[in-house]
Structure formats: C-alpha cells, structure tokens
Residue, then its C-alpha position, 0 to 999 in steps of 0.5 A: x726872344x728866347x722862343x725866336x732863337x729856338x726856332x730859327x734852326x728851322x729856316x737854315x734846315x728848310x734851306x738845306x733840305x731844299x738844296x739837297x733836293x735840288x742837288x739830287x734832281x740835278x744829279x738825276x737829270x745829268x745821269x738820265x742825259x748821260x744814259x740817253x746819249x748812250x742809247x742814242x749811239x746804241x740805236x744808231x749802231x742797231x740801225x745800221x746793222x739792221x740795214x746791213x742785214x737786209x740783203x738776207x730777206x731776199x731770200x724768203x726763208x729770212x725776216x729782219x725786224x729791228x726790235x727795241x733791244x736789237x735785231x730779230x732774225x727769223x728763219x721762216x720755213x727753213x728745214x733747220x733740223x731733221x724730225x726729232x734730231x738736234x743736228x743741224x741739216x745740211x740744207x740749212x747750211x747755206x743760209x747759216x753761213x750768208x747770216x754768220x757772214x753778214x754778222x761778222x762784217x756787220x757794224x755791231x761786231x767791228x765797233x772796236x775797229x772804228x774810230x767813230x765809236x771811240x766816244x761811245x766807248x769813252x762814255x761807257x768806260x766813264x760809267x763803269x759799264x759794258x757793252x755786251x752783244x748777245x746772240x740769243x736763239x729762241x725756237x720750237x721743236x717737233x710736235x711729235x712725241x719723243x720715242x723711248x730710245x731717244x737721247x732726249x727725255x722730252x721735247x723741251x730737251x730736244x729744243x734746248x739741243x737745237x738752240x745750242x747747236x744753232x747758236x754755237x754754228x752761228x757764233x762759229x760762222x760770225x767768229x763771236x766769242x762764245x763766252 
C-alpha cells in the first residue's frame, strides 16, 4: 500500500506533461497559421506590384522578375555610368524616371492609403511586428583598373558609390523615405 502512494504522482506528472506538450503544439500551430496568413497577404501585394511594373519590360533595357522575397528589377544593357565614374549618366535618367514613377504609384508603396489592406496592418500590429519595404541595389563595376589619381581606391569602392547614387536617385524619384 505504501508503495502505491509513492508512485501515484507519476501518473499525474505524465498527464501534466502531456497537457503541456499539447498546449505548446497548439500554440505553434496557431502562430504558424497567423504567420502564413500574413505571408499570403504579402504575396498578393507583391504579385499585384509585379503586374504594375510589367510595362517597364517593353523597354529592352529592363527585366522584371517576381522572386521569393520581392520583385527584382534588372537593368540590362543600360549605360547607367560612364567608365570609372560613380555619377549617373544623363542617358540613364529617362528609364530611372519611369521606374521611379511606377514604384511611387505601385500597390506596395501605397498600402496605407488603401482600406483593403487594413486587416493586414491589424495582424502585423497584433504580432508587434513591422512591414519593411526596402530598395536594394546590387551592381557591378568596371573591369578596368582604378587609376592612381582616382577618388576611389579600388573597384569595390566604385561599385559601392554607384549603388548608393542609384538608390538615392530611385528613392528620390519614387518619393521613398531614405531611412
């Protein structure tokens, strides 16, 4: 009889452990469902924005591609910079103005002005999260060596300066906050 009393706690402990495990599995399922719901909204926004940017593809200089985390705009063959210079060339401005204008008027950049996205913002606020919109630039530099008298020490610095100038110009044209 004494032996039965000392091991009786094991059954209660097993029940409690099973209930805790069930609770955490349920919590995980609920959180994953909420996250996938936000992901679906974001995918709808990105798909709409990609469709809005498609007119850029009429130019042979621009390719639009929907990628996992956003929209990739590739400028192909556009002469954006003069050799060994970080300054945007005047010939690049018309296509940049067009890209900036389409970005500025896109669904992605105007979410706060459209009531249909209100549920998304409420979900994001409930999860204490934020919706960040980034403009990221990846580029290449000249294959020519940097002259000794250049303000750039190497091609990496030239590439960085070019990317910065391009992002600043597109941010200005798209009227994006640069912070």
